[in-house]
C-alpha positions in Angstrom: 226.5 198.8 33.3 225.3 198.7 37.3 227.7 199.7 39.6 228.7 198.1 43.2 228.9 200.0 46.9 230.0 198.9 49.6 230.3 200.9 53.0 230.9 198.6 54.8 232.8 200.6 57.9 234.6 203.9 58.9 236.0 204.3 56.4 236.1 201.4 54.1 234.4 201.3 50.9 234.5 198.7 48.4 233.0 200.1 44.9 233.0 196.7 42.4 232.0 196.9 38.4 231.9 193.9 36.0 235.3 191.6 37.6 236.8 194.9 38.8 236.2 195.7 43.0 238.4 198.4 43.8 238.6 198.4 47.3 239.5 201.5 50.0 240.9 202.0 53.4 240.5 198.6 54.6 240.6 198.3 58.1 239.7 196.1 60.8 240.6 198.2 64.2 237.0 200.8 63.9 234.3 197.7 64.2 236.8 195.1 63.7 236.7 191.9 62.5 233.4 191.8 61.3 234.8 193.8 58.9 236.7 191.5 57.0 233.2 189.2 56.8 231.5 191.9 55.3 234.4 192.8 52.5 235.4 189.3 51.4 231.0 189.0 50.3 231.1 192.5 48.9 234.3 191.4 46.4 232.5 187.9 45.8 235.5 186.9 43.9 236.1 189.5 41.4 240.1 190.8 41.2 240.4 194.1 43.5 243.0 196.9 43.0 243.2 197.6 47.5 243.9 201.5 48.0 245.0 203.1 51.0 244.7 206.4 51.3 247.1 206.9 55.1 248.4 204.5 57.3 246.2 205.9 60.3 245.3 202.5 62.3 241.8 203.8 61.0 242.6 203.8 57.0 245.3 200.7 56.8 245.9 197.6 58.6 247.8 194.6 57.4 245.2 191.8 57.8 244.2 193.7 54.3 247.0 190.9 52.9 244.5 187.9 53.6 241.5 188.7 51.2 240.8 186.6 48.8 241.4 187.6 45.4 243.2 191.2 46.0 245.9 191.4 42.5 247.7 194.8 44.0 248.2 197.3 46.4 248.0 201.1 45.9 249.7 202.6 49.5 250.1 206.2 50.0 253.4 207.9 51.3 253.4 207.2 54.8 253.3 203.7 54.7 256.0 202.2 56.7 258.9 200.0 54.4 258.4 197.0 56.3 254.6 196.5 55.8 255.3 198.2 52.3 256.9 194.6 51.9 254.8 192.2 52.9 251.9 193.7 50.6 252.6 192.6 47.2 252.7 193.3 44.6 252.3 196.5 45.2 252.9 200.4 44.2 253.2 204.1 46.5 251.9 206.7 45.9 253.6 210.2 45.9 250.8 213.3 46.3 249.6 214.6 42.4 250.5 212.0 41.3 249.1 209.4 38.0 248.7 206.3 37.4 247.7 203.3 35.4 246.6 200.5 37.4 244.7 197.2 35.9 241.2 196.8 34.4 241.9 199.9 32.1 241.9 201.9 35.2 244.0 205.7 35.6 244.5 207.4 39.2 245.8 210.8 40.4 246.1 211.6 43.5 245.9 214.8 45.4 246.5 216.5 49.1 245.0 215.8 52.0 244.5 218.3 54.8 245.8 215.4 56.7 248.3 212.7 56.5 248.9 210.9 53.0 246.6 211.1 49.5 242.4 211.8 48.3 242.6 210.2 45.3 240.4 210.0 41.9 239.2 206.7 39.6 239.1 206.7 36.0 237.0 203.5 35.2 237.9 202.2 31.1 234.1 204.0 30.4 235.4 207.1 32.3 233.2 207.0 35.3 235.2 208.4 38.4 235.0 207.5 41.3 236.8 210.4 44.9 238.3 208.8 47.5 238.2 211.8 50.0 240.2 210.1 53.2 240.6 212.2 55.5 241.1 215.3 53.2 238.5 217.5 55.3 238.3 219.9 56.8 239.7 219.6 60.5 238.7 222.8 62.4 238.4 221.7 66.0 236.5 223.5 68.9 238.9 225.7 71.0 241.2 225.7 68.2 242.4 229.1 68.0 241.6 232.2 65.2 245.2 231.8 63.5 244.7 227.5 63.3 241.0 227.2 62.0 241.9 229.8 59.8 244.2 228.3 58.0 242.4 225.2 57.9 239.6 225.8 56.2 242.2 228.3 53.6 244.1 224.3 52.9 241.1 223.0 52.6 239.0 225.0 50.4 243.0 225.0 48.5 242.5 221.6 47.9 238.5 221.4 46.9 239.0 223.7 44.6 241.4 221.6 43.4 239.8 218.2 42.5 236.9 220.4 41.0 237.7 220.8 38.6 237.5 217.5 37.8 233.9 215.8 36.7 232.8 213.3 40.0 230.6 210.5 39.4 231.7 208.7 42.8 233.0 210.5 46.1 233.6 209.2 49.5 233.5 212.4 51.6 234.7 212.8 55.2 231.1 213.6 57.6 232.8 212.9 60.8 230.3 212.1 63.8 233.3 214.2 66.5 232.9 217.4 64.4 230.0 220.4 64.3 230.7 220.7 60.5 231.3 216.7 60.6 234.5 217.4 58.2 233.0 220.4 55.5 230.7 217.9 54.0 228.5 219.7 52.7 230.5 221.7 51.7 232.8 219.8 50.0 229.5 217.9 48.3 228.5 221.6 46.8 232.1 222.0 45.5 232.4 218.7 43.4 229.1 218.4 43.0 229.3 214.7 42.4 226.0 212.5 41.0 227.2 210.2 44.0 228.1 210.7 47.2 228.6 208.9 50.6 229.1 209.9 53.9 232.5 208.2 55.6 235.3 208.5 59.0 232.1 207.3 60.8 233.2 205.0 63.0 230.7 202.8 63.1 227.9 205.1 63.8 225.2 204.9 61.4 222.1 207.1 63.1 223.9 210.4 63.3 224.1 210.0 59.2 220.4 209.7 58.6 220.2 214.2 58.2 222.6 214.0 55.5 220.3 211.9 53.5 219.3 213.8 50.1 219.0 212.7 46.6 222.1 211.7 45.0 223.3 211.5 49.5 223.1 207.6 49.6 222.7 207.3 54.4 223.7 203.4 55.5 221.3 202.3 57.9 223.3 199.1 58.5 227.1 197.8 57.9 228.3 196.2 55.0 224.9 197.7 52.8 224.8 197.5 49.7 223.9 200.7 47.0 223.1 200.2 43.2 223.8 202.3 40.5 223.6 202.6 37.1 226.2 204.7 35.6 229.4 204.5 33.5 232.6 203.4 34.6 
């Protein structure tokens, strides 16, 4: 069955299959109100599950409650209770959680190397989507050697855990502020997804061109649609 993937902006992404959509990390705080228009177009009247990896402003925006067709909000542990109350119906997940979702979906969460969780979503036909959120190698130029060592160790440990799963589609951090992009290539090698999409780009798409190769899909415009053929 065709699966449509829309890279909206930064880390906001949509996966659509049939009458069902997954919306990840909706936020208007990086690319502004254009995000809403592009997202509404991608959702296209389908039933939507909106998932958030963590509560940082570039990944979570309470404005998601104004989007049409969202039947469930999946919230990470760090979303404040005051905002959780505004998003109904909702469930709040924790690290290494497992849940059943509407539409025959199942969910697993993994630790992040920053805040919140990463998601593995399995569709009713067995296809799997991994969304990293802020799971990345956050080792910055100028960091102390011991801090870099610990960051690499933690990141590789989580990647090893996730790599035990088969992944069809992976959204992986490729942050332009880091010379290694937050470990995009290493994550790709570890998880070996059939299809990979770079996220955490701040709306800057030019640098992503160097990541393109077979199986790595690089947007040339905000909200770009990619059509994949795979079971989900």
